[in-house]
C-alpha positions in Angstrom: 0.0 0.0 0.0 1.3 3.4 -1.0 1.4 6.2 1.5 -0.1 9.5 0.5 2.4 12.2 -0.3 2.1 15.4 1.8 0.1 18.0 0.0 1.9 21.2 -1.0 -0.1 24.3 -0.6 1.0 27.4 -2.3 -0.3 30.7 -0.9 -0.5 33.3 -3.7 -0.6 37.0 -2.8 -2.9 37.6 -5.8 -6.3 38.9 -4.8 -9.5 37.3 -5.9 -10.6 40.1 -8.2 -7.1 40.3 -9.7 -7.5 36.7 -10.8 -10.8 37.5 -12.4 -9.4 40.7 -14.1 -6.5 38.8 -15.5 -8.7 36.1 -17.1 -11.7 38.1 -18.2 -11.9 41.3 -20.1 -15.7 41.7 -19.9 -17.6 42.4 -16.7 -20.6 40.3 -17.5 -18.4 37.2 -18.1 -16.8 37.7 -14.6 -20.2 38.1 -12.9 -21.7 35.2 -14.9 -19.0 32.9 -13.6 -19.6 33.9 -10.0 -23.3 33.4 -10.6 -22.7 29.9 -11.8 -20.4 29.1 -8.9 -23.0 30.5 -6.5 -25.8 28.5 -8.1 -23.7 25.3 -7.9 -23.0 25.9 -4.2 -26.7 26.6 -3.5 -27.8 23.5 -5.5 -25.4 21.3 -3.6 -26.9 22.5 -0.3 -30.5 22.1 -1.3 -32.6 19.0 -2.0 -33.0 17.7 -5.5 -36.5 19.1 -6.1 -35.5 22.7 -5.2 -32.4 22.9 -7.4 -32.2 25.6 -10.1 -31.6 24.6 -13.7 -31.4 26.5 -17.0 -29.9 29.9 -17.6 -29.0 32.3 -14.8 -31.9 34.4 -13.6 -31.7 38.2 -13.1 -31.7 37.7 -9.4 -28.8 35.3 -9.5 -26.9 37.7 -11.7 -27.7 40.6 -9.2 -26.6 38.4 -6.3 -23.3 37.7 -8.1 -22.8 41.4 -8.6 -23.2 42.0 -4.9 -20.7 39.3 -4.1 -18.2 41.0 -6.4 -18.7 44.5 -5.0 -18.5 43.1 -1.4 -15.1 41.6 -2.3 -14.0 44.9 -4.0 -15.0 46.9 -0.8 -13.0 44.5 1.4 -9.9 44.8 -0.8 -10.1 48.6 -1.1 -11.5 50.2 2.0 -10.6 49.7 5.6 -13.9 51.0 6.9 -15.7 54.3 7.6 -12.5 55.9 8.9 -10.6 55.3 5.7 -8.6 58.3 4.6 -10.0 57.9 1.0 -13.6 58.7 2.2 -12.9 61.2 5.0 -14.5 64.0 2.9 -17.7 62.1 2.4 -20.5 61.3 4.8 -20.2 57.5 4.8 -21.7 54.8 6.9 -21.7 51.0 6.8 -25.1 49.4 6.1 -26.4 46.0 7.4 -24.9 44.2 4.4 -21.4 45.5 5.1 -21.4 48.0 2.2 -20.2 51.6 2.7 -22.9 54.0 1.6 -22.8 57.7 0.9 -25.3 60.0 2.4 -26.2 62.4 -0.4 -28.1 65.7 -0.5 -31.3 63.9 -1.6 -31.5 61.7 1.5 -35.0 62.8 2.4 -36.4 62.4 -1.1 -39.0 59.8 -1.7 -37.0 57.5 -3.9 -35.3 54.1 -3.7 -32.8 53.6 -0.9 -30.0 52.9 -3.5 -30.4 56.2 -5.2 -30.7 58.2 -2.0 -27.7 56.4 -0.3 -25.6 54.8 -3.1 -22.9 52.2 -2.4 -19.4 53.6 -2.4 -16.9 52.1 -5.0 -13.3 52.9 -5.6 -12.3 54.4 -8.9 -9.0 52.6 -9.5 -10.2 49.0 -9.2 -10.2 46.6 -12.3 -13.7 45.3 -11.6 -15.1 48.9 -11.3 -13.5 49.9 -14.6 -15.0 46.9 -16.4 -18.4 47.7 -14.7 -18.2 51.2 -16.1 -17.4 50.0 -19.6 -20.2 47.5 -19.4 -22.7 50.2 -18.6 -21.2 52.5 -21.2 -21.8 49.9 -23.9 -25.2 48.9 -22.6 -26.4 52.5 -22.8 -25.3 53.0 -26.4 -22.0 54.7 -25.7 -23.7 57.6 -24.0 -21.7 60.7 -22.8 -19.8 61.2 -19.6 -22.5 63.1 -17.7 -25.3 60.7 -18.7 -23.3 57.7 -17.7 -22.4 59.2 -14.4 -26.1 59.9 -13.7 -27.0 56.3 -14.6 -24.2 54.8 -12.4 -25.1 57.1 -9.5 -28.6 55.7 -9.3 -27.1 52.8 -7.4 -23.3 53.3 -6.8 -21.1 56.3 -6.0 -17.6 56.1 -7.6 -14.8 58.0 -6.0 -13.5 60.5 -8.7 -16.3 59.2 -10.9 -15.8 61.7 -13.7 -12.2 60.8 -14.1 -13.0 57.1 -14.1 -15.8 57.4 -16.7 
């Protein structure tokens, strides 16, 4: 009987999103892969009758986006006291996202547009996300794209990023 060789584990300093950014040039492909992985995990944990099959649904795609942006926040910001966000009114919500209190906080609108989630400008996932929305909205101009993006997310130095 052969004895098992000891397993070698290599710890790579590469971040999770760096791995995705090196292998995928399009935002939707990155998110779709995370969506499929998430579905696989949920299907493995559920009974056979409750498993999802077929194409990814919009809710699964949205959940995969939230997973990505949660990872981006953990890689970029230390918290509410981060020096990058000291000039903004920022708080952490119940999902762990940093949100910006804007001037339209008391307006009767969706919570995402009144208090958008804060994103960094220099991250690879964010730049692919901006490009995705730019192409999705027929290559609209800078100001229009910023307004569309700010309905849900606030990008630091957003105009320069767009």
